[in-house]
N, C-alpha and C positions, 0 to 999 in steps of 0.2 A: 477506530481502535488504536489508541495511542499507547505508549510504553513509558515508564518512568525509571528513574535511577535505581529505585528499590525493587523492580521487578527482577525475579530470578528466572533465567532462561535456560531450557535445555535445548541441545542441538540434535536433532534426529539425523543421523548420518554423519556424525562428527569425524568418524575414522576415515571417510571418503576424501578425495583430492579437494573437491569444492567446498565440503563442509569444513574441513580443517583449515583452508585458505580463508574463508569468509568468516569463520569463528574468531580468527586472529584480527581481521579487519574490524569486526563489530566490537571485540574488546578495546580496540584502540579509541572507540567512540564513546567508551564508558559503560558499554552494556555488561551486565553482570551474568556471565556464563557460568552456571554451577555445575553442569553436568552434561554428558552426551549420551546417546542412546543408539547402539547398533546391535542387531541381533547377532549372537555368537562372538561378540568382541567385548563382552563384559570383562572387567578386571584390568583393562588397559587405562592409560592417560594419554592424552593428546594436548600438548601445551600446558601441562599441568592440571587439566580438567579431566576428573574421573569419568570413565565410560562404563555404562551398564548395559545389559542385554535388552532392556526394555524401559519405557518411561515409567511403567508401573514400578519397577525395581528402583529406579532413580528417586521416585517420590517417597520412597521408604526412608531415605536418607536425606532428601532436600525438600524444602518447600519450593514448589514449581508454579510459576505464574504464566510463562509464555514457552510455547514450544515452536521452533522453526524447522521445517522439513526440507532436508537435502536428499531426497529419495527418489527412485524412479517412478514413472507414471502408475505402473500397475501395483506398486507398493504402497501408494498414498492411502488407500482405504484402510489397510490394516495398521499402518503407522499412525494416522490421524486417530483411529479408534483406540490405539494404545495411549495416546496423549489425552483423550477424553476420558478414558478409564481411570487415568491416574489423577484426574481432578484438575488438569490444566484447563484455564479459562480463556486464554488467548492463543489462537493456533495460526501460524502464518505458513500458508502453503504456496511455496515458490514454484513448484513443478507445473509445467505445462504438459498438454496432450493428456491429461487425466480423463479417462472415460467418463461420459456424462453420467451414466448410471451410478458409477463409483462416487463421483462428486455429490450427486443428490443423496446418496446414503450418508456421506460424511457430514453434510449440512443438517440432514434430519437428526442424525445421531447427536451433534454438537447442540442443536437446538434443544433436544430433549434433556440434555445435561447442563444447560445454562452456559455453554461456552460459545465464544465468538470466533469466527473464521475470517481471515484476510486472504484473498485469492480464490481459486488457484491461479497460476500463471501470473503471480504478482512479483514485483521486485522488491517488496517489503516496505518498511516504514522507518522514518528517521525523526528523532527529536534532536535537532542540533545541540550540541554541548551536554546532551544527556544520555542518549542511547541510540542504537541503530539495529534493527532486525531485519536481514535479508541480505541483498546483493546490491544495495545503493551505496555510492562512494560517500558516506557520511564522515568519513575521515578527512575529506578534501576541503580545507576552508575556503578555497575559492568558489566552491559549489554549494556547500552548506554552511551556514553561520547562524548562531542564535538570533532570533528577531521576531516579528509579530504577524508574518504572512503565512497562512496555511495554505499548503499546496495538495491538491488532488489530482491524481493522473492514472489513467488506464495503462499508459506506456512508461516503462521505466527510462528508456532513452530520451523520450519527449520531456519527461518529469525532470531528467538531469539537466537538459537544456534549459528549460524554464528556471530552475533552481540557480543555474549559472548565470542567467541574465538577471535575475533579482539581485544576486550578490553584486554583479557588475554595476547595477543601478543604485547600489547603496542600501538594499533592503537585506533582511535576514528572514529565516523561516522559523515559525513556532512549531511547525510540524510538516512532514512529507507523508501522505498516505497513498500507497500505490495499490489501487483496488484490483488490478489484473485485467487482462484483455480477453477473457473467456466469456461465453454468453451466460454461463450460470456461475455466480459469484456469491461468496460469503457476505462480503461488504460491499454494497452498492454505492454509486455516487451519491444518492440521497441520504444513506447512512452516514457517509464520511462528511457531507455538508453539514449535517445536524451535529456531528460531533465537533466539528471546528467551530460552528456557531455558538456552541455552548462553553467552548474553551476559553477561559479567561486570558490566556496569553495571546490569542489570535484577535488581531485588529482587522484583517481583511482575508478573504479567501480567493485564491487563484485556482480556477478549474480547467484542467487540460483534458478535453475530450477528444473523441474521434467519430467519424461517421459509423453508423451501424448501431443496431439496438436502439433502446429509448430511455437509457438511464438519465442522460442530461435533460431530456424533456420531462421525465419523471420528477426530477429534482426541481425544475423550474417553479413549480407551485410553491414549494417550500421557500425557494430563494426569494420569491415575491414578498414574503413576510419578514425577511431579515432586515436588520439595521446595519449590519456590517457590509462594506462593499464587496461585490464579487465581480471579479475579471475573468473572462473565459477566452480560451483558445480552442478552436475545433480543427483537428488535423484531418486532412483527406477531402476537403471540401471541393478541390478541383478534379477529384476521381470521376472518371467516366461513369454514367448511369449504370446500374445493375452490376458493377464490379466489386468483387470483394477485394478489400485492401488490409494487409497486414494481419491484425489479430482475428482470431476464430469469431469474435464478437462482432466484427465489422461488416455486418450483413444489413443492408437496407431493404425494408419491406413494408408494404401497406401504407405507404405515405409517411412513415416514421423512419427515423435514423438517418435521413439525408442531412447534408450540411445545412441547408436552407431551413429545414424543419428545426434543426437544434438552435441555429441562430437566432430564428423568429421567436422561439419559446423563451430563450434566455433573455433576450432584448426586451420582450414583453414582461419579464419577470423583474427588469431593472438592472440586470447584469450588464457590464460593458464587454462587448465581444471585439476581440482585436484580430487583425488579419495575420499577424506574425507575432513569435514569441518575444521578439525584441521590443515590441510596443507595450508589453505588461508593465514595465515601470513607468512609462508616461501615463498610462491609464490609472495606475494607483495614485500617482501624484494628483491627476485630474480630480480623483474622487476624495482628495484631502487626506490621503495617507503619505505621511512625510517618510523620506528615508532615514535610516538610523544613522548614516554616515555619508 
């Protein structure tokens, strides 16, 4: 799920400290923020952006393409439902610790209305030089720079490190997609890989995975059909057996989800798996992808 310079964004929770801070940072990246939504706060302005009591109210005044949620876990179900009811087609759920029953309801509601969801527990997405939606430092040109490498990451912090390494190696990014670290997600690794494979600006894909779950293994079959090079880094490969590490989705079970399982699946699919993020630039070069600078 990518964003464009033409997409109109509504920030749910704009009147809160995090919402207002990151809205300003997103605007620095070129994001077109046209409205905010905070129950009971309608009629205000934050940084010149009008605030409405609901996304439905905002949609009466603005065409809305993307909603980003800065709301507490127990408010996600209602807030996301508000965005879906308003006809928003791209919903970015930053919040972590959302009850599984609530996120299952949100995803079903979105699917029924033709909306796409990124997250929950995502750092968001960045299209360098175009727009940023979420809490990634898209404004920092030593981390994000326009280019041809698409990055997918379950972790925001690891994704930032990889983006930094890419720029240091002379590459830029066509897009960064933070899919989130929870077990139940709106956009999976496979979904994101397909999107970047179809993206004309993307020359190669960098996949930042981690132990737990089977999303990387699930994506491997599709990766085997791709002509674009894929370079992967899997975090947590040195973790002790049966130990949960980091994200809620980092659970190894039934022979799937281990570092070895993921590396074997990706390698068999033709991807290059590196041991350290610092090796990604060399792997891209070896795959024939030249740095921009």
